[in-house]
C-alpha positions as CSV (number, residue, x, y, z in Angstrom):
1,M,0.0,0.0,0.0
2,F,2.7,2.5,1.0
3,T,6.0,0.8,0.7
4,R,8.7,3.3,-0.5
5,R,6.0,5.7,-1.5
6,H,6.4,9.5,-1.4
7,I,4.0,11.4,1.0
8,I,3.4,14.7,-0.7
9,S,-0.2,15.7,-0.4
10,T,-3.3,14.5,1.5
11,R,-5.0,14.4,-1.9
12,D,-2.9,11.4,-2.7
13,F,-4.6,9.4,0.1
14,T,-7.8,7.3,0.1
15,R,-9.8,7.2,3.3
16,E,-8.7,3.6,3.8
17,E,-5.1,4.5,3.6
18,I,-5.5,7.3,6.1
19,D,-7.4,4.9,8.4
20,H,-4.5,2.4,8.1
21,I,-2.0,5.1,9.2
22,L,-4.2,6.2,12.1
23,N,-4.6,2.6,13.3
24,R,-0.8,2.0,13.1
25,A,-0.3,5.2,15.1
26,E,-2.6,3.8,17.8
27,E,-0.5,0.6,17.9
28,L,2.8,2.5,18.2
29,E,1.7,5.2,20.6
30,I,2.9,3.1,23.6
31,Y,6.5,3.8,22.3
32,A,5.9,7.5,21.8
33,G,7.2,8.5,25.2
34,G,5.7,11.2,27.4
35,V,4.2,10.1,30.7
36,G,2.2,7.1,31.6
37,K,2.4,3.5,30.3
38,G,4.6,4.4,27.3
39,A,7.3,6.3,29.2
40,G,10.8,5.0,28.6
41,R,9.7,2.3,26.1
42,K,11.6,2.0,22.8
43,S,11.1,-0.1,19.7
44,D,13.8,-1.6,17.4
45,L,11.4,-1.6,14.4
46,L,13.6,0.7,12.3
47,E,16.9,-0.2,13.7
48,G,19.6,0.5,11.1
49,K,17.5,3.0,9.2
50,I,18.4,6.7,8.8
51,L,16.0,9.6,8.4
52,A,17.3,12.9,6.9
53,N,15.5,16.0,8.1
54,L,16.0,18.7,5.4
55,F,14.4,21.9,6.8
56,Y,14.7,25.1,4.7
57,E,12.2,26.9,6.9
58,P,12.0,27.3,10.7
59,S,10.3,24.4,12.6
60,T,10.1,23.2,16.2
61,R,7.4,20.6,16.4
62,T,7.6,19.0,13.0
63,R,11.3,18.6,12.9
64,L,11.7,17.5,16.5
65,S,8.7,15.0,16.3
66,F,10.2,13.4,13.2
67,E,13.5,13.1,15.0
68,V,11.9,11.7,18.1
69,A,9.7,9.3,16.1
70,M,12.6,7.8,14.3
71,K,14.7,7.4,17.4
72,R,11.8,5.9,19.3
73,L,11.7,3.3,16.6
74,G,15.4,2.5,16.9
75,G,16.5,4.5,13.9
76,E,19.0,7.3,13.4
77,V,18.6,10.9,12.2
78,I,20.7,13.4,10.3
79,N,19.6,17.0,10.3
80,V,19.8,20.2,8.2
81,S,17.9,22.7,10.3
82,S,18.3,25.8,8.1
83,P,19.6,26.7,4.6
84,E,22.4,28.6,6.3
85,T,23.9,25.4,7.7
86,S,23.9,23.6,4.3
87,S,25.4,24.0,0.9
88,A,22.3,26.0,-0.2
89,A,24.2,28.9,1.4
90,K,26.8,28.3,-1.3
91,G,24.3,28.3,-4.1
92,E,23.6,24.5,-4.4
93,N,20.1,23.9,-5.8
94,L,17.5,21.6,-4.2
95,V,17.8,19.0,-6.9
96,D,21.5,18.4,-6.4
97,T,21.0,18.4,-2.6
98,I,18.3,15.7,-2.9
99,K,20.4,13.6,-5.3
100,V,23.2,13.6,-2.7
101,V,21.3,13.3,0.5
102,S,19.1,10.4,-0.8
103,K,22.4,8.4,-1.0
104,Y,23.0,9.0,2.7
105,C,19.7,7.9,4.1
106,D,16.7,5.7,3.8
107,I,14.0,8.4,3.9
108,I,13.8,12.2,3.8
109,A,11.5,14.7,5.5
110,L,11.6,18.0,3.5
111,R,10.3,21.4,4.5
112,H,10.8,24.1,1.9
113,P,9.3,27.7,1.4
114,K,8.4,27.0,-2.2
115,E,5.1,25.4,-2.9
116,G,5.6,22.2,-5.0
117,A,9.2,21.7,-3.8
118,S,8.5,18.3,-2.3
119,R,6.8,17.0,-5.4
120,M,9.7,18.2,-7.5
121,A,12.2,16.6,-5.0
122,A,10.4,13.3,-5.2
123,S,11.2,13.2,-8.9
124,F,15.0,13.1,-8.1
125,S,15.1,11.2,-4.9
126,S,16.1,7.5,-4.6
127,V,14.3,7.2,-1.3
128,P,10.8,8.2,-0.1
129,I,10.2,12.0,0.4
130,I,7.8,13.1,3.1
131,N,6.5,16.7,2.6
132,A,7.0,18.4,5.9
133,G,5.4,21.6,4.6
134,D,5.9,23.4,1.3
135,G,5.2,27.1,1.4
136,A,1.4,27.7,1.3
137,G,0.9,24.3,-0.2
138,Q,0.4,21.1,1.8
139,H,1.5,19.6,5.1
140,P,0.2,16.0,5.0
141,T,1.7,14.7,8.3
142,Q,0.2,17.6,10.2
143,T,-3.1,16.6,8.7
144,L,-2.7,13.0,9.8
145,L,-1.9,14.1,13.4
146,D,-4.9,16.4,13.3
147,L,-7.1,13.6,12.2
148,Y,-5.6,11.3,14.9
149,T,-6.4,14.0,17.5
150,I,-10.0,14.2,16.3
151,K,-10.3,10.4,16.3
152,K,-9.1,10.2,19.9
153,E,-12.0,12.5,20.7
154,N,-14.4,10.1,19.0
155,L,-15.5,12.9,16.6
156,L,-14.1,11.8,13.3
157,D,-17.4,10.3,11.9
158,K,-19.7,13.1,13.2
159,L,-17.5,16.1,12.7
160,K,-18.6,19.7,12.4
161,I,-15.4,21.8,12.4
162,A,-14.6,25.5,12.1
163,L,-11.3,26.2,10.3
164,I,-10.4,29.7,11.5
165,G,-7.8,32.3,10.6
166,D,-5.5,32.3,7.7
167,L,-7.2,30.1,5.2
168,K,-5.5,31.6,2.2
169,Y,-1.9,30.9,3.0
170,G,-2.4,28.2,5.7
171,R,-1.0,24.9,4.4
172,T,-2.3,23.0,7.4
173,V,-6.0,23.9,6.7
174,H,-5.6,23.3,3.0
175,S,-4.4,19.7,3.7
176,L,-6.9,19.2,6.5
177,A,-9.9,20.3,4.4
178,Y,-9.1,17.9,1.6
179,A,-8.8,15.0,4.1
180,L,-11.9,15.9,6.0
181,S,-13.9,15.8,2.8
182,L,-13.3,12.0,2.8
183,Y,-15.0,11.7,6.2
184,G,-18.2,13.6,5.3
185,A,-17.3,16.4,7.8
186,K,-19.3,19.7,7.7
187,L,-16.7,22.5,7.1
188,F,-17.2,26.0,8.5
189,F,-14.6,28.4,7.0
190,V,-14.1,31.5,9.2
191,S,-11.6,34.2,8.0
192,P,-11.2,37.8,7.0
193,E,-12.3,38.2,3.4
194,A,-8.7,38.9,2.4
195,L,-7.8,35.4,3.7
196,N,-10.6,33.3,2.4
197,M,-10.0,29.7,1.5
198,P,-8.7,29.7,-2.2
199,E,-11.5,29.3,-4.7
200,E,-9.8,26.3,-6.4
201,I,-9.7,24.4,-3.1
202,K,-13.4,25.2,-2.4
203,M,-14.3,24.0,-5.9
204,D,-12.4,20.8,-5.4
205,L,-14.1,20.2,-2.0
206,K,-17.6,20.9,-3.4
207,E,-16.9,18.5,-6.3
208,A,-16.0,15.9,-3.6
209,G,-19.4,16.5,-2.0
210,A,-18.2,18.6,1.0
211,D,-20.7,20.6,3.0
212,I,-19.2,24.1,3.3
213,F,-20.3,27.2,5.2
214,E,-18.4,30.5,5.1
215,S,-18.3,33.4,7.6
216,T,-16.2,36.2,8.9
217,D,-17.5,35.8,12.5
218,I,-16.6,33.0,15.0
219,K,-19.7,33.8,17.0
220,E,-21.9,33.0,14.0
221,V,-20.7,29.4,14.0
222,I,-19.4,28.5,17.4
223,K,-22.7,26.9,18.6
224,D,-22.9,24.7,15.5
225,V,-19.5,23.0,15.7
226,N,-17.8,20.4,17.9
227,V,-14.2,21.4,16.9
228,L,-12.6,24.8,16.6
229,Y,-9.3,24.6,14.5
230,L,-7.4,27.9,14.9
231,T,-4.5,29.1,12.8
232,R,-2.3,32.1,13.2
233,I,-2.2,34.9,10.7
234,Q,1.1,34.1,9.0
235,R,3.2,37.3,8.7
236,E,5.9,35.5,6.7
237,R,3.5,34.6,3.9
238,F,2.4,38.1,3.2
239,P,4.1,39.9,0.3
240,D,2.9,43.2,1.7
241,Q,3.4,44.1,5.4
242,T,0.6,46.7,5.2
243,E,-1.9,43.9,4.2
244,Y,-0.7,41.8,7.1
245,N,-1.3,44.7,9.6
246,K,-4.9,45.0,8.3
247,V,-5.8,41.4,9.4
248,A,-3.4,40.7,12.3
249,G,-5.3,39.9,15.5
250,T,-8.6,39.5,13.8
251,Y,-9.7,36.5,15.9
252,R,-9.1,35.7,19.5
253,I,-10.4,32.7,21.5
254,T,-11.4,33.6,25.1
255,T,-12.9,31.7,28.0
256,E,-16.0,33.8,27.5
257,L,-16.3,32.7,23.9
258,I,-15.9,29.1,24.8
259,R,-18.7,29.3,27.3
260,E,-21.1,29.7,24.4
261,N,-20.3,26.0,23.5
262,E,-18.7,24.4,26.6
263,G,-18.2,21.0,24.8
264,V,-16.3,22.3,21.8
265,V,-12.7,20.9,21.3
266,I,-10.1,23.6,20.6
267,M,-7.2,22.7,18.2
268,H,-4.3,24.6,16.8
269,P,-1.3,23.4,14.7
270,L,1.0,25.8,16.7
271,P,2.8,28.1,17.1
272,K,0.1,30.3,18.5
273,I,0.7,34.0,18.9
274,D,-2.2,36.0,20.2
275,E,-5.2,34.2,18.8
276,I,-5.8,32.1,22.0
277,D,-5.9,33.7,25.5
278,A,-3.5,32.1,27.9
279,E,-6.4,31.3,30.2
280,V,-7.8,29.0,27.6
281,D,-4.7,26.7,27.9
282,Q,-6.0,25.6,31.3
283,M,-9.5,24.6,30.0
284,E,-10.4,21.0,29.5
285,N,-11.4,22.0,25.9
286,A,-7.8,22.8,24.9
287,R,-6.2,20.0,23.0
288,Y,-3.4,21.7,21.1
289,F,-0.5,20.6,23.3
290,T,-1.8,17.0,23.2
291,Q,-2.3,17.4,19.5
292,A,1.4,18.4,19.2
293,F,2.4,15.2,21.1
294,Y,0.4,13.1,18.7
295,G,2.8,14.1,16.0
296,I,5.2,11.5,17.4
297,P,3.0,8.3,17.1
298,V,1.6,9.5,13.8
299,R,5.0,10.1,12.3
300,M,6.2,6.8,13.8
301,A,3.4,5.2,11.8
302,V,4.3,7.0,8.6
303,L,8.0,6.1,8.9
304,S,7.4,2.5,9.7
305,I,4.9,2.0,6.9
306,L,7.1,3.6,4.3
307,L,10.1,1.6,5.4
308,E,8.4,-1.7,5.1
309,R,8.3,-2.5,8.8
């Protein structure tokens, strides 16, 4: 099903394939660390295998969780954490880097600022490429951990979710919306008009039968959903700082707002800036730090499946 396959976009998955990954993640979660029954356990499932993390953009959770996932499975990791620490600083192009690094490892996780970079890299790699985020494009393993989080809340088959914030440039919500269309979720898009979900994505989703509602106001939808999925307004994606200033801080989740739907689950791909009050972190509804932890078992699942173990 997945052996030695590239993971570039959630659009490349069937629902059955996603379910297979989520089920494998559940099996491997006991090795993911943290506290409780899995603390200190380690698998030798990928002993002798090497992951190369090639990150041309800043990352904390994605890069570290890939590294932890590989090490929890008994494998090793080599890292390029920024272009300044690689031969890209000398002018080497991505194609040549991929041709070389794919000879050093068994699998590559690639983050790059240019949309489509991972798909292009896959054309030149002798090992599987995992897209760890490409500009405003896709972020498939983030989507998988988001789905895993929702599954753990027993909401995946009856989901009504509000995707809130930067829907134009946010690769996490692009990937997630496509995947959720496979599960019959009702999608509420909440954003400033300047940051609406791109028309081509909405057309694709509607062709897939997705039920979509659009708004600029969280209060209009909060009582109708069981998950709020926040994203930050991404300063680094805006070509014009003035345009960023117009929409920065548009949405903010407060304890008062959550009281309008006390059962709603709050998710965020992180980092969060000012879109969630610190007091919300202490609420039972907040799942974003647990969501970040789930990146480990989910990426363990992806690595183990791609490397035939």
